[in-house]
C-alpha positions in Angstrom: 7.8 4.4 10.1 7.1 4.8 6.3 8.1 7.8 4.3 4.5 8.9 4.1 4.2 8.9 7.9 7.6 10.7 8.1 6.3 13.3 5.6 3.1 13.7 7.5 5.1 14.4 10.7 7.3 16.9 8.9 4.3 18.6 7.4 2.7 18.9 10.9 5.9 20.4 12.2 6.1 22.9 9.3 2.5 23.9 9.8 3.3 24.6 13.4 6.0 27.0 12.3 9.0 24.7 12.8 11.5 25.5 10.0 13.2 22.1 10.4 10.0 20.3 9.4 9.9 22.1 6.0 13.7 21.7 5.6 13.2 17.9 6.0 10.6 17.9 3.2 12.8 19.9 0.9 15.8 17.7 1.6 13.8 14.5 1.1 12.0 15.6 -2.1 14.1 18.2 -3.9 16.2 15.7 -5.9 13.1 14.0 -7.3 11.4 17.4 -8.1 14.6 18.5 -9.8 14.8 15.5 -12.1 11.1 15.9 -13.1 11.7 19.7 -13.6 14.9 19.1 -15.6 13.2 16.7 -18.0 10.2 18.9 -18.3 12.1 22.1 -19.0 15.1 20.5 -20.8 17.7 22.6 -18.9 19.2 22.2 -15.4 19.3 26.0 -14.9 15.6 26.2 -15.6 14.9 23.2 -13.5 16.5 24.9 -10.5 14.1 27.8 -10.9 11.2 25.4 -11.1 12.3 23.6 -8.0 12.6 26.8 -6.1 9.1 27.9 -7.2 7.7 24.5 -6.4 8.9 24.7 -2.8 7.8 28.3 -2.4 4.3 27.4 -3.6 4.2 24.2 -1.4 5.2 26.3 1.6 2.5 28.9 0.9 -0.1 26.2 0.3 0.9 23.8 3.1 -2.4 24.6 4.9 -4.3 23.1 2.0 -2.4 19.8 2.1 -4.6 17.0 3.3 -2.5 14.7 5.4 -4.5 11.6 4.4 -2.9 11.8 0.9 0.7 11.3 -0.1 2.8 14.4 0.2 5.1 13.5 -2.7 2.0 13.2 -5.0 0.8 16.6 -3.9 4.3 18.1 -4.4 4.7 16.5 -7.8 1.4 18.2 -8.9 2.8 21.5 -7.8 6.1 20.8 -9.6 4.3 19.8 -12.8 2.2 23.1 -12.7 5.4 25.1 -12.0 7.2 23.5 -14.9 4.2 24.1 -17.2 4.0 27.8 -16.1 7.8 28.2 -16.6 7.6 26.7 -20.1 4.7 28.9 -21.1 6.5 32.0 -19.8 9.6 31.2 -21.9 9.6 33.7 -24.8 10.5 31.0 -27.3 11.5 27.3 -27.3 15.2 27.1 -26.7 17.1 24.2 -27.9 17.9 21.7 -25.2 21.5 21.5 -24.0 23.3 18.2 -23.6 23.2 17.9 -19.8 24.4 14.5 -18.9 27.6 12.7 -19.6 27.9 8.9 -20.0 29.4 8.6 -16.5 26.3 10.3 -15.0 24.0 7.9 -16.9 25.9 4.8 -16.0 27.5 3.0 -13.0 30.1 1.4 -15.3 33.6 1.9 -13.9 35.4 1.8 -17.3 36.1 5.1 -19.0 34.2 5.7 -22.2 36.1 6.6 -25.3 35.5 9.7 -27.4 33.1 7.9 -29.7 31.0 6.7 -26.8 30.9 10.2 -25.4 29.7 11.6 -28.7 27.2 8.9 -29.2 25.9 9.4 -25.6 25.6 13.1 -26.3 23.6 12.4 -29.4 21.3 10.1 -27.6 20.8 12.5 -24.8 20.0 15.3 -27.2 17.6 13.1 -29.2 15.9 11.9 -26.0 15.4 15.6 -24.9 14.1 16.5 -28.4 11.7 13.5 -28.2 10.5 14.7 -24.8 10.0 18.2 -26.1 7.8 16.7 -28.8 5.4 15.4 -26.2 2.4 17.3 -24.8 3.0 18.6 -21.2 0.8 15.9 -19.7 2.3 13.1 -21.8 5.8 14.3 -20.9 5.0 14.5 -17.2 3.2 11.1 -17.2 6.1 9.5 -19.1 8.8 10.9 -16.8 6.9 10.0 -13.6 6.4 6.5 -14.8 9.7 5.6 -16.5 12.2 7.9 -14.8 10.7 8.0 -11.3 8.9 4.7 -11.1 5.5 6.1 -9.9 2.4 4.0 -10.1 -0.4 4.8 -12.5 -2.5 5.8 -9.6 0.1 8.2 -8.2 0.6 9.7 -11.7 -3.1 10.2 -12.2 -3.5 11.8 -8.8 -0.6 14.1 -9.4 -1.8 15.2 -12.8 -5.5 15.2 -12.0 -6.3 12.5 -14.5 -8.4 9.3 -14.3 -6.6 5.9 -14.5 -7.5 5.3 -18.2 -6.5 8.8 -19.2 -3.2 8.3 -17.4 -2.5 5.0 -19.1 -3.4 6.5 -22.4 -1.0 9.4 -21.9 1.8 7.1 -21.0 1.0 4.8 -24.0 1.0 7.8 -26.4 4.2 9.1 -25.0 6.0 5.7 -25.3 4.8 5.4 -28.8 6.1 8.8 -29.8 9.4 8.2 -28.0 9.9 4.9 -29.8 9.3 6.6 -33.2 11.7 9.5 -32.3 14.4 7.2 -31.0 14.0 4.4 -33.6 17.0 5.5 -35.7 19.3 4.9 -32.7 17.9 1.4 -32.1 18.6 0.5 -35.7 22.1 2.1 -35.6 23.3 0.0 -32.5 21.7 -3.3 -33.7 
C-alpha cells in the first residue's frame, strides 16, 4: 500500500470521527510541515505555531479534501497559507536566529572544531537571510523543491501555480540564493 493510499485510509477514518485516523496523519506529516514552516518563518518557535494552526485548519477542512488528490500536497498548501498568515501578522521582521548546529546538518561522526561551528552558524544565518529575501511563493517553491524534494507538479498544485510559473519561481529563488551565498563559495574555494 502506498503512502497516498495510507493517507486516504487515514482521512476516511478521521472523517468518520476516528481520532486515530487524524493522529496518523499528524504523525506522518508533522515533521515535513515543521521543516517547511521553520524555513518559511525563520524560527522554530514560530514554526511550531504554524504547524499547530496547519493541523487545526486541516482538521476543520477535512470534509473539503478530495481523496483523488495527494493529502500531502493539500496539507502543504494549508501549511504555506498558515506560514504566510503568520508572517503577515508579525508586527515587524525579526532577525532570524541560528537554529541548527553543524551536527544537525551533517551525519559526519567527527566533532567539529570551534571554527567549523562559527562558520556553520554564519552559513546558517546567511541562508536564512537569503530565504527571507525571497518572495513568499519563491521561498515556498524553493524549500519544497530543494529541501523536501517535491516535484514541480506537486509544488505547483500546493501553491496554486501552473508548471511554468512554478519553474520560474524556483529559478528566480535559486538565482537570488546564489547571489546571496556567493561570498561563502568564494571564501571556501
